[in-house]
N, C-alpha and C positions, 0 to 999 in steps of 0.2 A: 236171937231177936236184938235189928236195931233199933236202938234206944233212939230218944227225939232230939239228943243234945251230938250221937253220930249223926243223924240227918244234915241236921244244923252244919256241922262241921262241913260233912259232903257237898252240901248244896252251894256254899261258899266257898269250898276249894275250885266248884265247877264254875263259878261265878269267876273268881280268881283266875280261875285259868285262861277263862275269854279275855281278859279285860288286861292280861300279862302281856297275850299272844299278840293281842291287837297291837297293842301297844309298842310293841316290839317291829310288828311289819309294818308299823305307819312311820317308825323311826327309821327303819335298818336303807331304807329302798328312797334315799332322800339324796338326787343325779345334784351331780357337782359339774358345772362347765366351765371350761378354762379360761380366765380371763387375762392372760399376757401373751402380750404380741412381741412375739419374737426379740425374747434376751437373748442372742446367740449374734453377733456380728462376724462376718465374715476378716480373716487375718489377710490385711492392706500389705504389699509390698511396699517397705518405707523408704528405698531406692531403688533406680535400675539393677537389673540384674544383666550382668553382662551374656551374649550369645549363646558361649560356650557352656555354660551353665543350666541352660533353658529346654526343661526334657519336653517335649510335645508328648500329648497325650489322648488314646483315641478310649473315648465312652461307649460301647459295647451297649447297642439295644437291649434293654432289659427281657430280663423271663417273664412273660407278664404273671406267674405266679397261679396259673389256673390249674387245680387239681383234676387228676382223672379221674375220679369219682362225682360224674355227675349229681348227685344226690346229694351232697356236699355243699354246692355251689350257694344256695339258698341261704343255709344254716349258717355258712361262712360269711356272707354277703359279697360273692364274688359275681360279677357280673362281666362274662368273658369280652362282648365289644368295647367295655368300657377298659379293658384291663388291657387289651390288644394295643388300645389307643394310646394308655397311661405307661406302656411300655419304651412306646418313642417319647411322648411327652418330658417325661421323669428325669428321662438323660440331658434331654436340648436346656431344661430348668438346669440340671447340675451343670452344665457344661455351660449356661449363660453366667454361672452364680462363679465358678473358678476363674473365669476369664475375666469377669473384674477384680478380678487379688490383683493382676497383674503377675500373679505367682509362675507362671506357665508358659512355652512354647506357643505353638498353637494346639489348639482343644478340638476334637474335631468328634461327631456323633457317628458311628458305624457300623455296619448291617453287622460285622463279625470280626474277631480277634485277627489283626495283621501286624507282622514282623514290620512295617515301617516306622510304627510309632516307639517310643520309648518306655513309655507307663502303659499299660493298656488296667480299665477299669469297669468289671462286669457289674451285674447287678440283677436282683429279685425283689418282684411286689410281694411283698408279704400280707399286708393289712395296707385297705385304700375304700375308706366308703366316706370322705367327706370329712368326718368327726377325727379320722386317727390312719396316719401314715406311717406302715412299717418296711422300712429297705432293707434286705442285704446287700450289702457290698465286698468286692472283692479285687484286691488292687494287687496287681506283682507289675515287676518294672521287665525290662527285656530281658536281664540275666537271670529273671526267675526269681527275685529275692522278692519277698512277700512283705507289702508293707501293711495291707489290711486286712481282714477276715472278719465283718462284726455289723452285727444289727444296727440301727438306728430309728428311732420311732419318736414320732413328736406326736402332739395332738392340737386340732384347729383354736383356736380364742372363739369366744360368743363373737366376737364384734368382725373378725376376717371376713363375716357374710353379710356385713351389715351394710344395707343402702347406702347410707346415709354418708356414711365415713369414706366409704370406697376405697379402703387401701389397694396401694401400689405393689406390696409385694404379695408373695405366693404365700396360701397361708401356711404353712408347711416351710419354709422359709427359715426357720432354726435348724430342721432334718439338713435341707443343704447345707447349710454355714457348719453345720458340726462335719459332718465330710472333705471339705472343701479345707476343715482346719487341719482335721488328721492326717490329710493330705500334704498340706506344709508340715506338721509336726516329723510325718516318715520322713518326708525328705530331710529335712533338718537335721537328721540323724546321719546323715551320708556325707562323706567329704568331699571337696570340690574334686578331686580326684575319683572318685567312687561317682560319681553324677559322669565327669566326664566320659569312662568308663561304660557306663551305661548307653550313652551316646553310641560310641565305637560300637558295643557287642548288636545295638539295636543294627545298625548298617551292615555291617558283616552275615548277622543272621539273615538278613533283607536277601542280599548277595548269593547266601547261601543255597537261599532256596529257591533260588532261579539257577542257578548253580554251581552244586556243592560238589562235582569232581576240581572245581578250582576254587575252592575257599571254605571245605569242613575241617581242613585242617589250622586252620585260621583259630578256631573255637575250642575250647576244652569244658567238659561238665564234668564236676566235680563229685562225690559222694551223692551230695543232698540234691543232685539233676543242676544245680544251677551252672550258667555259663561264664567262662570269665579267656581273655584275648589271650592266644600262645603267641602270635607277632602278627606284623601289619602287612601290608600290599603295599606296595611303594607308593610313594605321594601321585607320580606321573601315569601310575599302572592302569592302562586304556578299558582293561577288563573291567574295576572298578569303576572307572569313568562313568563305564555304558550302566554297571547297578545302579549307579547313582542319577543317572538320567529317567531311569524305567522308575524308580520311588519316587520322582517327582511328579512322573505322568500318573502313580498312584493317589501323590498329594494332590492332583488335578481333580481325580476323583471325588478323594475325600472334600474335597472344597463344594464341588456338584453333588452333591450328596447330603452334607451339611446344608446348603442352602437350601435342599429336600425338605429334610427336617426341620429346618427353621420355620419355613414357608407351611408344614404341619402345625404347629408348634403357634404362630400365630391365628392359624384358623382354627384350632382347635378351643384358643384361649375362649372365648365367650361363651360357645357352650358348654366346657367342661369346666368352668367356673359356675356354670348355672346350675348343672348335675351335682356339684359340690356342693351348692350352696343347700339345694332340694337334699341333694342324699343326705346332707347333715340334719336338715330341721326332721327329716324322715327317719332316721338312723337314731336321734333321741327321741323321739314321741313314739318310734315302735317299741325302746327300750321301755319310755314311763307307760304304754299301753301296756304291756307285759308284764311288768310289777305290778299294776295296778290288778292286773287279771290275778296274777300269783297270789297278790295281798287278798282279794277279794273271796279268793277259792278258799284260802289256808283258813281266814277271819270265819268264814262262813262254815266249815267243814267242825271248827275250832264251837262256835256259836249251837250247831248241833248235839256236837259231842257232849260236851255244856247241861246243854237242855234235856237231854237223854239220861245222864246221870241225875241231874235234879231232880228229874221227871221220877225217876224211877225211889227216890231217897227222898219224897217229899208226903206229907199226911195230908196236908189242907186244899182246899179248893184253890186258893192264891197263890201258892205255889205252883201249882199244877198249872193253873192258868198261866204264870209266867213262863216258868220252861217249855211249855208248849209253844208260847208266842216265840223263845230263842229258839226252838227249832224250824220255824216257820222263817222269824228271820235269817238264820242260815241256810236254808234252802236258797232264800232271795238272795242274801251273798252272793251264795258259788254263781248260781243263775247270772248275776251279775257280772261273774267275773270270767264266766263262759261266755260271754257276751263283749265284754273290751276282749278276748285273745281272739275273738272273730274281727275285731276291729286293725287288730293288730296287723291280720293277715291284707287286710284292704292296705295300711300301709308297706306292706313287703311286694303287693302286685305293684303298686306306683311307684317304688325304687327299682321296679325290672322294665317297666314302662320310658322311664327317664335313662336307662341305661342303650336303650335303643339307636339312640340318633347319635353316637362318636365310634362307629364305625368307616375307620379310613380305608381309603384306597391309594393305591402308589400309581403316579402320572407315569408315562416313559419319559427318560431323560435323551437329551441330543447331548453326545457330546463329541469335539472332533479330537481326530487323532493323525498326526500326519499330513494335515490338510484334508482328510477325509470326514464327513461326517457321518457318526454311526448313533443309532439309535436301541437305546437299551429298553429292555421292555421286563412286567414281569414285576416281581416286589419288590425291595430294595436288597434284598437279601440275593435274590436271582440275578439284580443287574449289577452286581457287584460281582460276583461270580463269573458274569458276560465278558466282564472287564475284565476280569482276572486271565481269561483266557486268550482276550486280545493283549494283554501285555506279554502273557507267553509266547504271542504269537510273532509278535515287533522283535523282542529276544534274540528268538531264533530264528526272522529275519538279517537280523544284523551280523548275527555270530554265528551262523549257519550249525550249531549247534541246536538237538532238537530234546527237548527234555519232559522228566516225564509230567503225568498230567499234575498240576497241580491242585492240591485239597480245598476242599470246599470250604473248610473250619479257618484254610491259613496254618502257618507253621506254628 
């Protein structure tokens, strides 16, 4: 038999449980918004770097990071149309950041890896929702030396999308500056001789790609897979001279492609900024609504449980009335939480609609080769592959040497 003292203790325990859980839920889900805007500054060159020590960089179009399992897209805030556009937008923003530092030679955004550059940077978009940007970046030089293999992440300030402030910098400029600074730090680990060797290896790699029989003995690969120069062609070697001309034509296409990516970046700027602004607001609103829904459902469940416990252990009509009210209040709170969860779905649908406006199409590019106009069609990657076949034909015509087909992925 339960005594009146035990009943009082259980009732107080049930009430205390409700109050404690409610206090915890109300205090645990406070959202913090980042207030700092771009603290990291990109390291600028303090003096002009000699041309012989300037490395050319190819930034490959990023992997958009779209999971194969479509059922996970919504949960991970992945909108394929946006990600595909970002895979071109992000590399060009990084290129602009690096170019402003005056630390490098030519920097291009390229559709595929190329042996024509000294340093190759590739990456993947892991998270991008207007609030957070997370990238994975991989950098190697022409010798095969690994520079970076790292994740970079940053959160947008609440001021980044403020209409009145109109900040000129990208909301995630910190991320790009950090990558640029790590690139400089990696290069500073190399001696001048190392840098000159990287430039020489890239020239010979490109030559070997087009004429392996003539140039493959100039390079050797060590146990780690890194390349080194075993010997050099003569300064007036005609074969090498032709190779450098072919490489100049590769650079010509890079310039055309880079202009294309630049135009795309500029045309995407406004719509993308709006998408990120609304996505930022929707992401935060959705999280706050989801948190609110969870709090209300848990608090409602706690009230129901506490009310039932109090009801079972109450001997007075007044206590029974209070416990019944707690149960009814808990049911109402739980239903309110379900309604808030439905509201969260509305925000998710809004994000999907915002994502549909950023799918990009690539227009045909017209380039001039040996006085003839050539139109390249298809995606940027397809146009690059088509151009590589043209370079192969030019080399064969000049040397009367038939090459094996060049890989679509470069060397």
